[in-house]
C-alpha positions as CSV (number, residue, x, y, z in Angstrom):
1,M,6.5,-11.9,-12.5
2,K,8.2,-8.9,-11.1
3,W,6.9,-5.4,-11.7
4,I,8.0,-2.2,-10.0
5,C,6.4,1.2,-10.0
6,E,8.3,3.6,-7.8
7,D,5.5,6.2,-8.1
8,P,2.0,4.8,-8.4
9,N,0.8,8.4,-9.3
10,S,2.8,8.2,-12.5
11,L,0.1,5.8,-13.8
12,E,-2.4,8.7,-14.0
13,D,-1.6,9.3,-17.7
14,R,-2.4,5.6,-18.4
15,G,-6.0,6.1,-17.2
16,L,-5.6,5.0,-13.6
17,H,-6.3,7.1,-10.6
18,L,-4.6,6.1,-7.3
19,V,-7.2,5.9,-4.6
20,E,-5.1,4.4,-1.7
21,S,-1.6,3.2,-1.2
22,W,-0.6,1.1,1.9
23,T,2.4,-0.9,2.8
24,Y,2.6,-4.2,4.8
25,A,3.9,-2.3,7.8
26,S,1.2,0.4,7.5
27,P,-2.0,-1.4,6.3
28,Q,-5.4,0.1,6.2
29,P,-6.6,0.9,9.7
30,T,-9.6,-1.4,9.3
31,V,-7.2,-4.3,8.4
32,A,-4.7,-3.5,11.1
33,Q,-7.5,-3.6,13.8
34,Q,-8.3,-7.2,12.9
35,W,-4.6,-8.3,13.4
36,P,-3.6,-9.8,16.7
37,M,-1.8,-7.4,18.9
38,R,1.5,-9.3,18.4
39,Y,1.4,-8.6,14.7
40,R,0.6,-4.9,15.2
41,V,3.5,-4.5,17.6
42,G,5.8,-6.7,15.6
43,M,5.2,-4.7,12.4
44,R,6.1,-1.5,14.3
45,L,9.3,-3.0,15.6
46,L,10.2,-4.5,12.2
47,R,9.6,-1.1,10.5
48,A,11.9,0.5,13.1
49,I,14.6,-2.0,12.6
50,L,14.4,-2.8,8.9
51,P,12.3,-0.1,7.2
52,A,13.1,-0.9,3.6
53,P,11.7,-4.4,3.3
54,V,8.4,-3.7,5.0
55,E,7.9,-0.2,3.5
56,T,8.9,-1.2,-0.1
57,Y,6.0,-3.5,-0.9
58,K,2.9,-1.5,-1.5
59,L,-0.7,-2.4,-2.0
60,N,-2.3,0.1,-4.2
61,L,-5.9,0.6,-5.0
62,F,-6.6,2.2,-8.4
63,E,-9.8,3.1,-10.2
64,T,-10.0,3.7,-13.9
65,V,-10.8,7.1,-15.3
66,R,-13.9,5.6,-16.9
67,A,-15.2,4.4,-13.5
68,R,-14.6,7.9,-12.1
69,N,-16.5,9.6,-14.9
70,A,-19.5,7.2,-14.8
């Protein structure tokens, strides 16, 4: 299955609120701290050399409007 959403904020009108958005090259700080140093350095280098592939894939955390109002 392939699904692309260029702008995760565009899903607001569908009842979803974007809480966080991270890429593989720029993960959550708490996640990145757990990576071995070679991965942290490697991702920085990869992002500098080939930014599109590592910045394109995003991990988004949404919450529903219902959850926000509860």
